[in-house]
C-alpha positions in Angstrom: 77.4 96.5 69.9 79.8 98.0 72.8 83.1 96.8 73.0 83.6 94.9 76.4 86.5 95.6 78.9 87.1 93.5 81.8 89.6 95.1 84.7 91.4 92.6 86.9 92.9 94.3 89.3 95.3 92.4 92.0 98.7 92.7 93.8 100.2 90.5 91.1 102.6 90.0 94.3 103.5 87.6 92.2 101.2 86.3 89.8 100.0 82.9 90.3 98.0 79.9 88.7 95.1 81.0 90.9 95.0 84.3 88.9 95.4 82.4 85.5 92.3 80.5 86.7 90.4 83.7 86.6 91.8 85.2 83.4 90.8 81.8 81.8 87.3 82.3 82.3 87.3 86.0 80.8 87.5 85.0 77.1 84.0 86.9 76.3 85.6 90.1 77.0 87.1 92.0 74.3 89.9 93.2 76.2 90.9 92.3 79.7 93.3 94.6 81.4 95.7 93.3 84.1 96.1 96.2 86.6 98.8 95.8 89.3 98.2 97.9 92.4 100.5 100.6 92.6 100.2 101.2 96.2 98.0 98.5 98.2 94.8 100.3 99.6 95.3 98.4 103.0 98.8 98.7 103.3 100.2 95.1 102.1 103.9 95.1 101.3 104.5 94.3 97.7 107.6 93.9 95.4 108.5 97.2 93.6 105.8 97.9 90.9 108.1 97.8 88.1 109.2 94.5 88.9 105.5 93.3 89.4 104.6 94.9 86.1 107.6 92.9 84.5 106.3 89.6 86.0 102.9 90.3 84.7 104.2 91.1 81.3 106.0 87.4 81.1 102.8 85.9 82.9 100.6 87.3 79.9 102.9 86.0 77.6 103.2 82.5 79.1 99.2 82.2 79.2 99.1 83.3 75.3 95.2 84.7 75.6 94.8 87.2 73.2 92.9 89.6 75.1 95.3 90.2 77.8 96.8 93.3 78.2 98.9 95.2 81.1 97.7 98.3 82.4 100.1 100.6 84.1 96.9 103.3 84.6 97.3 103.3 88.5 100.9 104.4 88.4 100.1 107.1 86.0 97.4 108.4 88.0 98.7 108.0 91.4 99.6 111.1 93.6 102.9 110.5 95.6 102.8 107.2 97.1 99.1 107.0 98.1 96.8 104.3 97.1 94.7 104.6 94.1 91.0 103.5 94.3 89.1 101.4 92.6 86.7 104.4 91.8 89.6 106.7 90.4 90.6 103.7 88.0 87.3 103.3 86.6 86.7 106.6 86.3 90.0 107.0 83.9 89.5 104.1 82.1 85.8 105.1 81.2 87.4 108.3 79.8 90.1 106.2 77.8 87.6 103.6 76.8 84.3 105.9 76.5 82.5 103.4 74.3 83.2 100.2 76.4 81.0 98.7 78.9 83.5 98.3 81.7 83.4 95.1 84.4 85.4 95.2 87.3 86.5 91.7 88.4 87.3 90.8 91.9 88.1 87.5 93.8 85.4 86.5 96.4 87.7 87.7 99.3 87.2 91.2 97.9 83.7 90.7 96.9 82.8 89.9 100.5 84.5 93.2 101.9 83.5 95.1 98.6 81.5 97.7 101.0 85.0 98.8 102.2 85.8 100.1 98.7 85.8 103.8 98.3 82.7 105.0 96.8 81.4 101.3 96.4 78.0 102.3 95.8 78.8 104.7 93.2 81.0 101.9 91.4 77.8 99.6 91.4 75.6 102.2 89.8 78.1 102.9 87.2 79.9 99.7 86.2 79.5 96.0 86.4 81.3 94.3 89.2 82.0 90.5 88.9 83.1 88.0 91.4 85.2 85.3 89.9 86.9 82.8 92.3 90.1 81.1 91.5 89.5 77.4 90.2 92.9 76.6 91.1 93.9 77.3 94.9 97.1 78.8 94.5 97.6 82.3 95.9 100.6 84.4 95.7 101.2 83.8 99.3 102.1 80.4 98.9 104.8 81.5 96.3 106.3 83.9 98.4 106.4 81.2 101.2 107.8 78.5 99.0 110.5 81.0 97.9 111.5 81.9 101.5 111.6 78.3 102.2 113.8 77.4 99.1 110.9 75.1 97.8 109.9 74.3 94.4 107.6 77.0 92.9 106.9 75.5 89.1 103.4 74.2 90.1 102.5 77.6 91.2 103.2 80.1 88.4 103.6 80.1 84.6 107.2 78.8 83.4 108.6 82.5 82.8 107.6 83.9 86.0 108.8 80.9 87.6 112.1 81.4 85.8 112.3 85.3 87.1 111.6 84.7 90.5 114.2 81.9 91.0 116.8 83.4 88.8 116.5 87.2 90.3 116.0 86.0 94.1 112.9 88.0 94.4 111.0 87.7 97.5 114.2 86.5 99.3 113.6 88.8 102.2 110.0 89.6 102.4 107.0 87.8 102.9 
């Protein structure tokens, strides 16, 4: 039986309970890689990559789901400050995990615009793509807005991520 690998790419800007609600439904996979975007493909302004990776590490610890792992692959394969395509990520992962069945997990918003992805048809031919909507309606935008308005975010993310965001005054100037 082949090893199963799910890849959940997101800006994680920051990680939210919406993200967690997706991850909790991926328990059937041997490993789930959380893959923060190095540069956003459509130009979204994000917190520094290393800071988002730190938040994802804390998020994984808080969730305590044994099959979760941070992947910094996008940073490793990025050329300059250019966005890394999903196709490039999946190709690199297939080389790193040659005996794995790889499933790319996306939210329904990205699924509806999947045809915009670079080499979308090739992705569908070579790998599984799974649309997995959040069951908790908390998005990263809500967290950033709450932080800007100095309102409580404890119901929007995990305890350690909450503490890091509040103590480090992240997102104080950007939305």
